[in-house]
Every structure is written in structure tokens, then in C-alpha cells.
C-alpha positions in Angstrom: -24.9 -2.5 3.3 -22.4 -4.5 5.3 -22.0 -6.9 2.4 -20.5 -4.0 0.3 -18.6 -2.4 3.2 -17.5 -5.1 5.6 -16.1 -2.7 8.2 -19.7 -1.8 9.1 -20.3 -5.3 10.4 -17.3 -5.6 12.8 -16.5 -2.0 13.8 -19.6 -1.6 16.1 -18.4 -4.7 18.1 -14.7 -3.5 18.3 -13.5 -3.5 21.9 -10.8 -1.9 23.8 -9.2 -5.3 24.4 -8.5 -5.5 20.6 -7.0 -2.0 20.4 -3.6 -2.9 22.1 -2.8 -5.8 19.8 -3.9 -3.8 16.7 -1.8 -0.8 17.6 1.2 -3.1 18.1 0.6 -4.8 14.8 0.1 -1.4 13.1 3.4 -0.1 14.4 5.2 -3.2 13.3 3.7 -3.1 9.8 4.5 0.7 9.6 8.1 0.3 10.6 8.6 -2.3 7.9 6.3 -1.0 5.2 7.2 2.6 5.0 10.9 2.1 4.0 10.0 -0.9 1.9 7.4 1.1 -0.1 9.9 3.9 -0.6 12.5 1.5 -1.8 10.1 -0.2 -4.2 9.2 3.3 -5.6 12.8 4.0 -6.3 13.2 0.6 -7.8 10.4 1.5 -10.2 12.2 4.7 -11.0 9.8 7.0 -9.1 10.2 9.5 -6.3 9.9 7.8 -2.8 6.6 9.7 -2.0 4.8 7.4 -4.5 6.0 4.4 -2.4 4.3 5.9 0.6 1.1 6.3 -1.4 1.4 2.7 -2.6 1.9 1.6 1.0 -0.7 3.5 2.9 -3.7 3.9 0.5 -4.2 0.2 -0.2 -4.1 -0.6 3.6 -6.7 2.0 4.4 -9.0 0.9 1.5 -8.6 -2.8 2.4 -9.5 -2.0 6.1 -12.8 -0.6 4.9 -13.6 -3.0 2.0 -11.6 -6.2 2.7 -12.8 -9.4 4.3 -9.7 -11.4 5.0 -7.8 -10.8 8.3 -4.7 -12.6 7.0 -4.1 -10.9 3.7 -0.9 -8.9 3.0 -1.6 -5.7 1.1 1.0 -3.3 -0.3 3.7 -2.8 -2.9 5.8 -5.7 -4.0 9.2 -5.9 -5.7 8.1 -7.8 -8.8 5.4 -5.1 -9.6 8.0 -2.4 -9.1 10.4 -4.1 -11.5 7.7 -4.7 -14.1 6.6 -1.0 -13.9 10.2 0.1 -14.4 10.8 -2.2 -17.3 7.5 -1.3 -19.1 7.6 2.4 -18.6 11.3 2.9 -19.2 10.9 1.8 -22.8 8.5 4.8 -23.2 10.3 7.5 -21.1 13.5 8.1 -19.2 13.2 7.0 -15.6 13.2 9.9 -13.1 11.8 12.4 -15.5 8.4 14.2 -15.4 7.4 12.4 -18.6 8.1 9.0 -16.9 5.8 9.9 -14.0 3.2 11.2 -16.4 3.1 7.9 -18.3 2.2 6.1 -15.1 -0.8 8.3 -14.5 
């Protein structure tokens, strides 16, 4: 089962000594990623809340299913621009129809 869900292999051995560094890293990433994700959502023509979803959900899923400790996961500017370019040809950015086309 730990081949499918890697967190099951390392979580039982997680120690208190690791917690301090991980909390520090988490706060640093959060301080940078939350405004960045919101800005990328607005760049894509979406409300900022979608940037929070795009920032937080992939991180949580990767913590459970990912295997690399050095991988960066989250929204990027190029994808935001590509979404805005592609969907804006179908619907007006900022409208409910625009958001519905993304779902």
C-alpha cells in the first residue's frame, strides 16, 4: 500500500526534530504562495479564490501521493496566461460563463 500512498512509509517515522524545520518551511511557502496564487488567478481572469485552491490543494495532494522532496508544486504564470488566452476566445473574462467554461 505504501507504493501507492508514499506518506504511509515515512509518516510513522516522523519525529519532533523534523517538525520545527517543516513548520518554518511551510510558513515561508505560505507567505509566498498565497499572494502568488491569487495573482495568477487574476492573471487568468478568475476570482482570487481559485488561486488559493490552485495553491493549496496540489500541495496537500502531493504531500500524500508525491515521492520527491525537492519538487515545486503549485500555480505558474505560464499556465495562467495560457488559460486566459484559451478561454477568453470562448467567453468574456470575469463573467460566470468564463468560469463555467473552465469547469
